[in-house]
BAKEMAR-36053 format. One record per atom (N, C-alpha, C, O): residue in three letters; residue number from 1; x, y, z negated; atom name. Coordinates in Angstrom, 1 decimal, padded with zeros to 4 digits. Layout:
BEGIN
 res   n      u      v      w atom
 ALA NUM      X      Y      Z   CA
...
//
This chain:
BEGIN
 res   n      u      v      w atom
 VAL   1 -020.2  022.4  003.1    N
 VAL   1 -021.1  022.2  001.9   CA
 VAL   1 -022.5  022.5  002.3    C
 VAL   1 -023.4  021.8  002.0    O
 GLN   2 -022.7  023.6  003.1    N
 GLN   2 -024.1  023.9  003.5   CA
 GLN   2 -024.7  022.9  004.4    C
 GLN   2 -025.9  022.6  004.4    O
 THR   3 -023.9  022.2  005.2    N
 THR   3 -024.4  021.1  006.1   CA
 THR   3 -024.7  019.9  005.3    C
 THR   3 -025.8  019.3  005.5    O
 ARG   4 -023.9  019.5  004.4    N
 ARG   4 -024.1  018.3  003.6   CA
 ARG   4 -025.2  018.4  002.5    C
 ARG   4 -025.9  017.5  002.3    O
 PHE   5 -025.3  019.6  002.0    N
 PHE   5 -026.3  019.9  000.9   CA
 PHE   5 -027.2  021.1  001.4    C
 PHE   5 -027.2  022.1  000.7    O
 ALA   6 -027.9  020.9  002.5    N
 ALA   6 -028.6  022.0  003.1   CA
 ALA   6 -029.7  022.6  002.3    C
 ALA   6 -030.0  023.8  002.4    O
 ASN   7 -030.3  021.8  001.4    N
 ASN   7 -031.5  022.4  000.6   CA
 ASN   7 -031.0  022.9 -000.8    C
 ASN   7 -031.9  023.0 -001.7    O
 ALA   8 -029.7  023.2 -001.0    N
 ALA   8 -029.2  023.6 -002.3   CA
 ALA   8 -029.8  025.0 -002.6    C
 ALA   8 -030.0  025.8 -001.7    O
 SER   9 -029.9  025.3 -003.9    N
 SER   9 -030.4  026.6 -004.3   CA
 SER   9 -029.5  027.0 -005.5    C
 SER   9 -028.8  026.2 -006.1    O
 LYS  10 -029.6  028.3 -005.9    N
 LYS  10 -028.8  028.9 -007.0   CA
 LYS  10 -027.3  028.6 -006.9    C
 LYS  10 -026.7  028.2 -007.8    O
 SER  11 -026.8  028.9 -005.7    N
 SER  11 -025.4  028.6 -005.5   CA
 SER  11 -024.5  029.6 -006.1    C
 SER  11 -024.7  030.8 -006.0    O
 GLU  12 -023.4  029.1 -006.7    N
 GLU  12 -022.3  030.0 -007.3   CA
 GLU  12 -021.0  029.4 -006.7    C
 GLU  12 -020.8  028.2 -006.7    O
 ARG  13 -020.1  030.3 -006.3    N
 ARG  13 -018.9  029.9 -005.7   CA
 ARG  13 -017.7  030.6 -006.4    C
 ARG  13 -017.8  031.8 -006.8    O
 GLU  14 -016.6  029.9 -006.5    N
 GLU  14 -015.4  030.5 -007.1   CA
 GLU  14 -014.2  029.7 -006.6    C
 GLU  14 -014.3  028.6 -006.1    O
 LYS  15 -013.0  030.3 -006.7    N
 LYS  15 -011.8  029.6 -006.3   CA
 LYS  15 -011.0  029.4 -007.6    C
 LYS  15 -010.7  030.3 -008.4    O
 LYS  16 -010.6  028.1 -007.8    N
 LYS  16 -009.8  027.7 -008.9   CA
 LYS  16 -008.6  026.9 -008.5    C
 LYS  16 -008.7  025.9 -007.8    O
 ASN  17 -007.4  027.4 -008.8    N
 ASN  17 -006.1  026.6 -008.5   CA
 ASN  17 -006.0  026.3 -007.0    C
 ASN  17 -005.6  025.1 -006.7    O
 GLY  18 -006.4  027.2 -006.1    N
 GLY  18 -006.3  026.9 -004.7   CA
 GLY  18 -007.5  026.0 -004.1    C
 GLY  18 -007.5  025.7 -002.9    O
 VAL  19 -008.4  025.7 -004.9    N
 VAL  19 -009.5  024.8 -004.5   CA
 VAL  19 -010.8  025.7 -004.7    C
 VAL  19 -011.0  026.3 -005.7    O
 TYR  20 -011.7  025.6 -003.7    N
 TYR  20 -012.9  026.3 -003.8   CA
 TYR  20 -013.9  025.4 -004.5    C
 TYR  20 -014.0  024.2 -004.2    O
 GLU  21 -014.7  026.0 -005.3    N
 GLU  21 -015.7  025.2 -006.1   CA
 GLU  21 -017.1  025.9 -005.9    C
 GLU  21 -017.2  027.1 -006.1    O
 ALA  22 -018.1  025.1 -005.7    N
 ALA  22 -019.5  025.6 -005.6   CA
 ALA  22 -020.4  024.8 -006.5    C
 ALA  22 -020.3  023.6 -006.6    O
 GLU  23 -021.2  025.5 -007.2    N
 GLU  23 -022.2  024.9 -008.1   CA
 GLU  23 -023.6  025.3 -007.6    C
 GLU  23 -023.8  026.4 -007.3    O
 PHE  24 -024.5  024.3 -007.6    N
 PHE  24 -025.8  024.6 -007.1   CA
 PHE  24 -026.8  023.5 -007.6    C
 PHE  24 -026.3  022.5 -008.1    O
 ASP  25 -028.0  023.8 -007.5    N
 ASP  25 -029.1  022.8 -007.8   CA
 ASP  25 -029.6  022.2 -006.5    C
 ASP  25 -029.8  022.9 -005.5    O
 LEU  26 -029.9  021.0 -006.5    N
 LEU  26 -030.6  020.3 -005.4   CA
 LEU  26 -031.5  019.3 -006.0    C
 LEU  26 -031.1  018.3 -006.7    O
 ASP  27 -032.8  019.4 -005.7    N
 ASP  27 -033.8  018.5 -006.2   CA
 ASP  27 -033.8  018.4 -007.7    C
 ASP  27 -033.9  017.3 -008.3    O
 SER  28 -033.6  019.6 -008.4    N
 SER  28 -033.6  019.7 -009.8   CA
 SER  28 -032.4  019.0 -010.5    C
 SER  28 -032.4  018.7 -011.7    O
 THR  29 -031.3  018.8 -009.7    N
 THR  29 -030.1  018.2 -010.2   CA
 THR  29 -029.0  019.1 -010.0    C
 THR  29 -028.9  019.7 -008.9    O
 GLU  30 -028.1  019.3 -011.0    N
 GLU  30 -027.0  020.2 -010.9   CA
 GLU  30 -025.8  019.5 -010.2    C
 GLU  30 -025.4  018.4 -010.6    O
 TYR  31 -025.2  020.1 -009.2    N
 TYR  31 -024.1  019.6 -008.5   CA
 TYR  31 -022.9  020.6 -008.6    C
 TYR  31 -023.1  021.8 -008.8    O
 THR  32 -021.7  020.0 -008.5    N
 THR  32 -020.5  020.8 -008.4   CA
 THR  32 -019.7  020.2 -007.3    C
 THR  32 -019.5  019.0 -007.3    O
 VAL  33 -019.2  021.0 -006.3    N
 VAL  33 -018.5  020.5 -005.2   CA
 VAL  33 -017.2  021.2 -005.1    C
 VAL  33 -017.1  022.4 -005.3    O
 GLN  34 -016.1  020.4 -004.9    N
 GLN  34 -014.8  021.0 -004.7   CA
 GLN  34 -014.4  020.9 -003.2    C
 GLN  34 -014.5  019.8 -002.6    O
 VAL  35 -013.9  022.0 -002.6    N
 VAL  35 -013.6  022.0 -001.2   CA
 VAL  35 -012.2  022.5 -001.0    C
 VAL  35 -011.8  023.5 -001.7    O
 ASP  36 -011.4  021.8 -000.1    N
 ASP  36 -010.1  022.3  000.1   CA
 ASP  36 -010.1  023.5  001.0    C
 ASP  36 -011.1  023.9  001.5    O
 GLN  37 -008.9  024.1  001.3    N
 GLN  37 -008.8  025.3  002.0   CA
 GLN  37 -009.2  025.2  003.5    C
 GLN  37 -009.6  026.1  004.1    O
 SER  38 -009.2  023.9  004.0    N
 SER  38 -009.7  023.7  005.4   CA
 SER  38 -011.2  023.5  005.5    C
 SER  38 -011.7  023.4  006.6    O
 GLY  39 -011.9  023.5  004.3    N
 GLY  39 -013.3  023.3  004.3   CA
 GLY  39 -013.8  021.9  004.1    C
 GLY  39 -015.0  021.6  004.1    O
 LYS  40 -012.9  021.0  003.9    N
 LYS  40 -013.2  019.5  003.7   CA
 LYS  40 -013.6  019.3  002.2    C
 LYS  40 -012.9  019.8  001.3    O
 ILE  41 -014.7  018.6  002.0    N
 ILE  41 -015.1  018.3  000.6   CA
 ILE  41 -014.2  017.3  000.0    C
 ILE  41 -014.0  016.2  000.6    O
 ASP  42 -013.5  017.7 -001.1    N
 ASP  42 -012.6  016.9 -001.8   CA
 ASP  42 -013.3  015.9 -002.7    C
 ASP  42 -012.9  014.8 -002.8    O
 ALA  43 -014.2  016.5 -003.5    N
 ALA  43 -015.0  015.7 -004.5   CA
 ALA  43 -016.2  016.5 -004.8    C
 ALA  43 -016.3  017.7 -004.7    O
 TYR  44 -017.2  015.7 -005.3    N
 TYR  44 -018.4  016.4 -005.9   CA
 TYR  44 -019.0  015.5 -007.0    C
 TYR  44 -018.8  014.3 -007.1    O
 LYS  45 -019.7  016.2 -007.9    N
 LYS  45 -020.3  015.5 -009.0   CA
 LYS  45 -021.7  016.0 -009.2    C
 LYS  45 -022.1  017.1 -008.8    O
 LEU  46 -022.5  015.1 -009.8    N
 LEU  46 -023.9  015.5 -010.1   CA
 LEU  46 -024.3  015.0 -011.4    C
 LEU  46 -023.9  013.9 -011.8    O
 ASP  47 -025.1  015.7 -012.1    N
 ASP  47 -025.6  015.3 -013.5   CA
 ASP  47 -026.5  014.1 -013.3    C
 ASP  47 -027.3  014.0 -012.4    O
 ILE  48 -026.3  013.2 -014.2    N
 ILE  48 -027.3  012.0 -014.3   CA
 ILE  48 -027.7  011.8 -015.7    C
 ILE  48 -026.9  012.1 -016.6    O
 PRO  49 -028.9  011.2 -015.9    N
 PRO  49 -029.3  010.9 -017.3   CA
 PRO  49 -028.4  009.7 -017.8    C
 PRO  49 -028.0  008.9 -017.0    O
 GLU  50 -028.2  009.7 -019.1    N
 GLU  50 -027.4  008.6 -019.7   CA
 GLU  50 -027.9  007.2 -019.2    C
 GLU  50 -027.1  006.3 -019.1    O
 ASN  51 -029.2  007.0 -019.1    N
 ASN  51 -029.8  005.7 -018.8   CA
 ASN  51 -029.5  005.3 -017.3    C
 ASN  51 -029.8  004.2 -016.9    O
 GLN  52 -028.8  006.2 -016.5    N
 GLN  52 -028.4  005.8 -015.2   CA
 GLN  52 -026.9  005.4 -015.1    C
 GLN  52 -026.4  005.0 -014.1    O
 LEU  53 -026.3  005.3 -016.3    N
 LEU  53 -024.9  004.8 -016.3   CA
 LEU  53 -025.0  003.3 -016.2    C
 LEU  53 -025.9  002.6 -016.8    O
 PRO  54 -024.1  002.7 -015.4    N
 PRO  54 -024.1  001.2 -015.3   CA
 PRO  54 -023.9  000.6 -016.7    C
 PRO  54 -023.2  001.1 -017.5    O
 ALA  55 -024.5 -000.6 -016.8    N
 ALA  55 -024.5 -001.3 -018.1   CA
 ALA  55 -023.0 -001.6 -018.5    C
 ALA  55 -022.7 -001.6 -019.7    O
 SER  56 -022.2 -001.8 -017.6    N
 SER  56 -020.8 -002.1 -017.9   CA
 SER  56 -020.1 -000.9 -018.5    C
 SER  56 -019.2 -001.1 -019.4    O
 ILE  57 -020.4  000.3 -018.1    N
 ILE  57 -019.8  001.5 -018.8   CA
 ILE  57 -020.4  001.7 -020.2    C
 ILE  57 -019.6  002.0 -021.1    O
 VAL  58 -021.7  001.5 -020.3    N
 VAL  58 -022.3  001.6 -021.7   CA
 VAL  58 -021.6  000.6 -022.6    C
 VAL  58 -021.3  000.9 -023.8    O
 ALA  59 -021.4 -000.6 -022.1    N
 ALA  59 -020.8 -001.7 -022.9   CA
 ALA  59 -019.3 -001.3 -023.3    C
 ALA  59 -018.9 -001.4 -024.4    O
 ALA  60 -018.6 -000.7 -022.3    N
 ALA  60 -017.2 -000.3 -022.6   CA
 ALA  60 -017.2  000.8 -023.6    C
 ALA  60 -016.3  000.8 -024.5    O
 ILE  61 -018.1  001.8 -023.5    N
 ILE  61 -018.2  002.9 -024.5   CA
 ILE  61 -018.5  002.3 -025.9    C
 ILE  61 -017.9  002.7 -026.9    O
 ASN  62 -019.5  001.4 -026.0    N
 ASN  62 -019.9  000.8 -027.3   CA
 ASN  62 -018.7  000.0 -027.9    C
 ASN  62 -018.6  000.0 -029.1    O
 ASN  63 -018.0 -000.7 -027.1    N
 ASN  63 -016.8 -001.5 -027.6   CA
 ASN  63 -015.6 -000.7 -027.9    C
 ASN  63 -015.0 -000.9 -029.0    O
 ASP  64 -015.3  000.3 -027.1    N
 ASP  64 -014.0  001.0 -027.2   CA
 ASP  64 -014.1  002.4 -027.9    C
 ASP  64 -013.1  002.9 -028.3    O
 TYR  65 -015.3  002.9 -028.0    N
 TYR  65 -015.5  004.2 -028.6   CA
 TYR  65 -016.6  004.2 -029.6    C
 TYR  65 -017.5  005.0 -029.6    O
 GLN  66 -016.5  003.3 -030.6    N
 GLN  66 -017.5  003.2 -031.6   CA
 GLN  66 -017.5  004.5 -032.4    C
 GLN  66 -016.5  005.1 -032.7    O
 GLY  67 -018.7  005.0 -032.8    N
 GLY  67 -018.8  006.2 -033.5   CA
 GLY  67 -019.0  007.4 -032.6    C
 GLY  67 -019.3  008.5 -033.0    O
 TYR  68 -019.0  007.2 -031.3    N
 TYR  68 -019.2  008.2 -030.3   CA
 TYR  68 -020.5  008.0 -029.6    C
 TYR  68 -021.1  006.9 -029.6    O
 LYS  69 -021.1  009.2 -029.1    N
 LYS  69 -022.3  009.1 -028.3   CA
 LYS  69 -022.1  009.9 -027.0    C
 LYS  69 -021.3  010.8 -027.0    O
 VAL  70 -022.8  009.5 -026.0    N
 VAL  70 -022.7  010.2 -024.7   CA
 VAL  70 -023.3  011.6 -024.8    C
 VAL  70 -024.5  011.7 -025.1    O
 ASP  71 -022.5  012.6 -024.6    N
 ASP  71 -023.1  014.0 -024.6   CA
 ASP  71 -023.4  014.5 -023.2    C
 ASP  71 -024.4  015.2 -023.0    O
 ASP  72 -022.7  014.0 -022.2    N
 ASP  72 -022.9  014.4 -020.8   CA
 ASP  72 -022.5  013.2 -019.9    C
 ASP  72 -021.5  012.6 -020.2    O
 ALA  73 -023.3  013.0 -018.9    N
 ALA  73 -022.9  011.9 -017.9   CA
 ALA  73 -023.1  012.5 -016.5    C
 ALA  73 -024.0  013.2 -016.2    O
 GLU  74 -022.1  012.1 -015.6    N
 GLU  74 -022.2  012.6 -014.3   CA
 GLU  74 -021.7  011.5 -013.3    C
 GLU  74 -020.8  010.7 -013.7    O
 ARG  75 -022.2  011.5 -012.1    N
 ARG  75 -021.7  010.6 -011.1   CA
 ARG  75 -020.7  011.5 -010.3    C
 ARG  75 -021.0  012.6 -009.8    O
 LEU  76 -019.5  010.9 -010.0    N
 LEU  76 -018.4  011.6 -009.3   CA
 LEU  76 -018.1  010.9 -008.1    C
 LEU  76 -017.9  009.7 -008.1    O
 VAL  77 -018.1  011.6 -006.9    N
 VAL  77 -017.7  011.0 -005.7   CA
 VAL  77 -016.4  011.6 -005.2    C
 VAL  77 -016.4  012.8 -005.0    O
 LYS  78 -015.4  010.8 -005.0    N
 LYS  78 -014.1  011.3 -004.5   CA
 LYS  78 -013.5  010.3 -003.6    C
 LYS  78 -013.5  009.1 -003.9    O
 ASP  79 -013.1  010.7 -002.4    N
 ASP  79 -012.5  009.9 -001.4   CA
 ASP  79 -013.4  008.7 -001.0    C
 ASP  79 -013.0  007.6 -000.8    O
 GLY  80 -014.7  008.9 -001.0    N
 GLY  80 -015.7  007.9 -000.6   CA
 GLY  80 -016.0  006.9 -001.7    C
 GLY  80 -016.9  006.1 -001.5    O
 ALA  81 -015.4  007.0 -002.9    N
 ALA  81 -015.6  006.1 -004.0   CA
 ALA  81 -016.5  006.8 -005.0    C
 ALA  81 -016.4  008.0 -005.2    O
 ILE  82 -017.3  006.0 -005.7    N
 ILE  82 -018.2  006.5 -006.8   CA
 ILE  82 -017.6  006.1 -008.1    C
 ILE  82 -017.2  005.0 -008.4    O
 TYR  83 -017.5  007.2 -009.0    N
 TYR  83 -017.0  007.0 -010.4   CA
 TYR  83 -018.1  007.6 -011.3    C
 TYR  83 -019.0  008.3 -010.8    O
 TYR  84 -017.9  007.4 -012.6    N
 TYR  84 -018.8  008.0 -013.5   CA
 TYR  84 -018.0  008.6 -014.6    C
 TYR  84 -017.1  008.0 -015.2    O
 GLN  85 -018.3  009.9 -014.9    N
 GLN  85 -017.5  010.6 -015.9   CA
 GLN  85 -018.5  010.9 -017.0    C
 GLN  85 -019.6  011.3 -016.8    O
 VAL  86 -018.0  010.7 -018.2    N
 VAL  86 -018.8  010.9 -019.4   CA
 VAL  86 -018.0  011.8 -020.4    C
 VAL  86 -016.8  011.7 -020.5    O
 GLU  87 -018.7  012.6 -021.1    N
 GLU  87 -018.2  013.4 -022.2   CA
 GLU  87 -018.8  012.7 -023.5    C
 GLU  87 -020.0  012.7 -023.6    O
 LEU  88 -017.9  012.3 -024.4    N
 LEU  88 -018.4  011.6 -025.6   CA
 LEU  88 -018.1  012.6 -026.8    C
 LEU  88 -017.1  013.3 -026.8    O
 GLU  89 -019.0  012.6 -027.7    N
 GLU  89 -018.8  013.3 -029.0   CA
 GLU  89 -019.1  012.4 -030.1    C
 GLU  89 -019.9  011.5 -030.1    O
 GLY  90 -018.3  012.7 -031.2    N
 GLY  90 -018.5  011.9 -032.4   CA
 GLY  90 -018.3  012.8 -033.6    C
 GLY  90 -017.7  013.8 -033.6    O
 LYS  91 -019.0  012.4 -034.7    N
 LYS  91 -018.9  013.2 -035.9   CA
 LYS  91 -017.5  013.1 -036.5    C
 LYS  91 -016.9  012.0 -036.6    O
 ALA  92 -016.9  014.3 -036.7    N
 ALA  92 -015.6  014.4 -037.2   CA
 ALA  92 -014.5  013.8 -036.3    C
 ALA  92 -013.4  013.4 -036.8    O
 LYS  93 -014.8  013.6 -035.0    N
 LYS  93 -013.9  013.1 -034.1   CA
 LYS  93 -013.7  014.0 -032.9    C
 LYS  93 -014.7  014.8 -032.6    O
 LYS  94 -012.6  014.0 -032.3    N
 LYS  94 -012.3  014.8 -031.1   CA
 LYS  94 -013.2  014.3 -029.9    C
 LYS  94 -013.2  013.1 -029.7    O
 ASP  95 -013.8  015.3 -029.2    N
 ASP  95 -014.6  014.9 -028.0   CA
 ASP  95 -013.7  014.2 -027.0    C
 ASP  95 -012.5  014.6 -026.9    O
 GLN  96 -014.2  013.3 -026.2    N
 GLN  96 -013.5  012.6 -025.2   CA
 GLN  96 -014.1  012.9 -023.9    C
 GLN  96 -015.3  012.9 -023.7    O
 GLN  97 -013.3  013.1 -022.8    N
 GLN  97 -013.7  013.2 -021.5   CA
 GLN  97 -013.1  012.1 -020.7    C
 GLN  97 -011.9  012.0 -020.5    O
 LEU  98 -013.9  011.2 -020.2    N
 LEU  98 -013.4  009.9 -019.6   CA
 LEU  98 -014.1  009.7 -018.2    C
 LEU  98 -015.2  010.2 -017.9    O
 VAL  99 -013.3  009.0 -017.3    N
 VAL  99 -013.8  008.7 -016.0   CA
 VAL  99 -013.7  007.1 -015.9    C
 VAL  99 -012.7  006.5 -016.2    O
 PHE 100 -014.8  006.5 -015.5    N
 PHE 100 -014.9  005.1 -015.3   CA
 PHE 100 -015.3  004.7 -013.9    C
 PHE 100 -015.9  005.4 -013.1    O
 THR 101 -014.9  003.5 -013.5    N
 THR 101 -015.3  002.9 -012.3   CA
 THR 101 -016.7  002.2 -012.6    C
 THR 101 -017.0  002.1 -013.8    O
 ALA 102 -017.4  001.8 -011.6    N
 ALA 102 -018.7  001.2 -011.9   CA
 ALA 102 -018.7 -000.1 -012.7    C
 ALA 102 -019.6 -000.5 -013.4    O
 ASP 103 -017.5 -000.8 -012.7    N
 ASP 103 -017.4 -002.1 -013.5   CA
 ASP 103 -017.0 -001.8 -014.9    C
 ASP 103 -016.8 -002.8 -015.7    O
 GLY 104 -016.9 -000.6 -015.4    N
 GLY 104 -016.7 -000.3 -016.8   CA
 GLY 104 -015.2 -000.1 -017.1    C
 GLY 104 -014.8  000.2 -018.2    O
 SER 105 -014.3 -000.1 -016.1    N
 SER 105 -012.9  000.1 -016.3   CA
 SER 105 -012.6  001.6 -016.3    C
 SER 105 -013.3  002.3 -015.6    O
 LYS 106 -011.6  002.0 -017.0    N
 LYS 106 -011.2  003.4 -016.9   CA
 LYS 106 -010.6  003.6 -015.6    C
 LYS 106 -009.8  002.8 -015.1    O
 ALA 107 -010.9  004.7 -014.9    N
 ALA 107 -010.4  005.0 -013.6   CA
 ALA 107 -009.0  005.4 -013.7    C
 ALA 107 -008.6  006.1 -014.6    O
 VAL 108 -008.2  004.9 -012.7    N
 VAL 108 -006.8  005.2 -012.7   CA
 VAL 108 -006.5  006.3 -011.6    C
 VAL 108 -007.1  006.2 -010.5    O
 ASN 109 -005.7  007.3 -011.9    N
 ASN 109 -005.4  008.4 -011.0   CA
 ASN 109 -006.6  009.3 -010.6    C
 ASN 109 -006.5  010.0 -009.6    O
 ILE 110 -007.6  009.3 -011.4    N
 ILE 110 -008.8  010.1 -011.2   CA
 ILE 110 -009.0  011.0 -012.4    C
 ILE 110 -009.2  010.4 -013.5    O
 SER 111 -008.9  012.3 -012.3    N
 SER 111 -009.0  013.2 -013.4   CA
 SER 111 -010.5  013.6 -013.6    C
 SER 111 -011.3  013.6 -012.7    O
 TYR 112 -010.8  013.9 -014.9    N
 TYR 112 -012.1  014.4 -015.2   CA
 TYR 112 -012.3  015.7 -014.5    C
 TYR 112 -011.5  016.6 -014.6    O
 MET 113 -013.4  015.9 -013.8    N
 MET 113 -013.7  017.1 -013.0   CA
 MET 113 -014.6  018.0 -013.9    C
 MET 113 -015.7  017.7 -014.1    O
 ASN 114 -014.0  019.1 -014.3    N
 ASN 114 -014.8  020.1 -015.1   CA
 ASN 114 -015.7  020.9 -014.3    C
 ASN 114 -016.5  021.7 -014.8    O
//
């Protein structure tokens, strides 16, 4: 992690379910990195502004989740692939945590990374 994200600051580390997790800031952006026991980066995410979500994802949210708004948006990198995870909130509706591919499809076999 220190090699890949050398300029990170405010680092916090903990172990969850056998996976090491580090949270830190880099260039004013919050990152979370998951590392396996051998030290290999399994996945990482970084906060992004809502306006950096691909248009296809915004369209999918508008079509399939009417009445919801994006509360949190993040870019997720796992196994070399880029995904986008969003937390949606709606009035009198249960919050939704979703992972999308760049084309606006729901990601298959990729869990929301808390």
